[in-house]
N, C-alpha and C positions, 0 to 999 in steps of 0.2 A: 497797190498792186497784191492782191492773194496768191500767197507762196505755199506750197503744199511740200512740205519738211521732208515729205518721207520718198517724195520725187526728186527733190535737188539733193538729197545724199544718198539715193538709191545704192546699193553697194558695188552693181552694175559700174557705174561712172565717178565712186569716192576716193579721193585719199584721205589720208592724216597726216597731217606735218603739223610736228613738233619742234616748236624756235627756241632756239637757246639754252635745252633743260640741260645745264651741264655745270658740273663739281664746282667750278671755279665761279657760276654766275650763280646758281639758285640753289647747290648741293651742300654737300657738307665743308668744303674750300674755299667758299664764297669770299667773293671783294669786297661784292655791295650788300652790304646785312641789311637797309632800306628795303629792297628787291626782294631779299629773301623773306622776310619776314612780312612783306605784303603779300606774295603768294603764299602763305602760311596761312593768312589771317583769311584767306580764301577756299583756300583748301587744293589748291592750282595744283601737286603734284598728286594725289589720289582721286582726283579727279580726270586730270589723263589717264590716270595709271586702267581706271574702269572704261574710257574711250578705247584705249588700243586692247586692253584683254577683249573686246568684243568685238572691235575689228579684227583684231586675229583671228578671232573663232569667223569670221565671215568672210575672212580672205579679203577683206577692205585693206590693199597697204598703206603700211605705215613708215613714216621718212622720216626720219631726225637730220634735222640742219640745224650744223654746229659749226661754232666759229675755229679758227685759230691761227698761230703766226708761228714761221719759222723762227730758230736763231739769230736768223742773216736776218730777218724781216724782206728776204726777197718776196718781189709777190703781193707789196706790202707797200702803201703810199701813206704818209701824215698829211691828210689834204685837209680835217676837218679837228677840232678842239674835243672830240669824244675821242678819234683814233691817237690823238696827243696824248690827252691822259691816261688811256691805258697803253700806251707805249712805254710811258715814262720806265714800270717795272721789263726790265729786260728779261725777267720769266716768266709772264703772263703769257698763262695759257697757250706754252710749246704746243707744239701737234706732238704727239705721241706719251704728252703728260698726263698726269692724272688731272690734274686741273682741268685738260679740255675734254676730257670722258663726259658721254653721255651720265649725268646719274644713276643708280643702278636700280631704282626702283621702277626704271622705265623701258629696262633694256640696255642695250638692242635684244632682241632676240633672232634668232637664225635667220626670219624669212624679212628682216626689218632692212630699209634700204639706210642709210648714213651721208648723208648730201655735206663737207666741209668746206669750207669758204677759208680763202686767204686775204680777203681786201674785202672793204664796203663794210655797210651795217644791215644788210636784208641780203635772202638766199637765193635769190632768181638769176641774175647777174652773174656771167664767169663762172655757173658749176655745171651739173649736169641735169638741176630738176628740172627744169621743161623738158626736156628731151625723154627722160625717166618714164613724168607722169604722162606725154604724149603718149607714150611708144606702151603704155599700160590701160591708153583708152580714158585720163582723166578727163573728166569736165568739172568737177565741184571740188575743192580741197577745203578742207576742215581748216584754221588755222588754231593750236594750239599755243602755248608756251610765255617766252616775256623778249625786250617788254613792250608792254600798248603805248609806252610815249617813242619809240622808234621800229623796235625790232620786229615786232607782230604789224605793225601799222605800214612799214615797208614792205612787209610778204600779202598784206592782202593789196597794197597799190598796185603792188607786179603783176599777184596774179590777175584781179583786173587785166592791165593792161596787157599778159598775153593772152588773153581770152576765157580766163577760168571765172565760173560762178565760186563764191567765198563763203563759208559757214563759221561763225567763230561764236563758240559757247564760251560764255561773258565768265562763266565760274571756272574756265580751264586759263588765262590770259590774269599777266599780273602786271603793273608799275606803281610810278611811284611819283610826285604826292597820288595819296587815293581823293585828292576832285579834278584834279587834272584829270585821272585813268577816269574818273564820270563823266568828265565832259565828251572827250572825246567819245566814249561806247554811247552818247544820247547824240553827240549832233556829229560825228565825224563818220565811227562805223556806220554809222547803218544808209548811209548814203553810197558806201564802196559793197557791204557786205551785209549776211543775214543774220540777226541775232537771235543767240537759243542760250540752253541748257544742256548742262551734261543730259541731266534725267531727260528733258526732250529730246535730245538726240539720242539716245539710248530708245525711248519707244520709239522715232521714228525706224530704229531698226528692228524694228515690233520686238521689243520690250527684254531683247537678250541681256 
């Protein structure tokens, strides 16, 4: 099926989502150095920054999907190995802490929206993300951030399940190890999303 990228990502019905681009995940306080290095290798942060700058100039909504935990862990359940590993550290990404903040290279700017979840590994269920998108008239979401292994994959699957079309600029996402990320981008993401690049997406927005 031939897809007109310009129509798919028209500013009239598109939003850009960032996934867990936080100081403790990908930034100066990262507790996952391999993931931070993978993001540096593919220039994820500067590529997302370019997209967000253009999106804001075109009045395309920007929504940052963050994760955080309460000190008392209320609202969070350890029901998988990942959550058990993360919560061994009682200080891990506490709500309101520097570690849980968005990396400063991406904002947030005054017009951005920030959706924080306290459970699970993807951003739609139990948050305001879906109502916000629907109230904004959004039909297409551009998924960026980390990680391709879980968070970005979960975002894309949930977005499809909620009825949205998904676009993934491959140079705005990262994961580990590299061969697994390549396999997902080659075999899984094409089934649920339109893969593109930062440059092609900016061209679709008129080269802004």
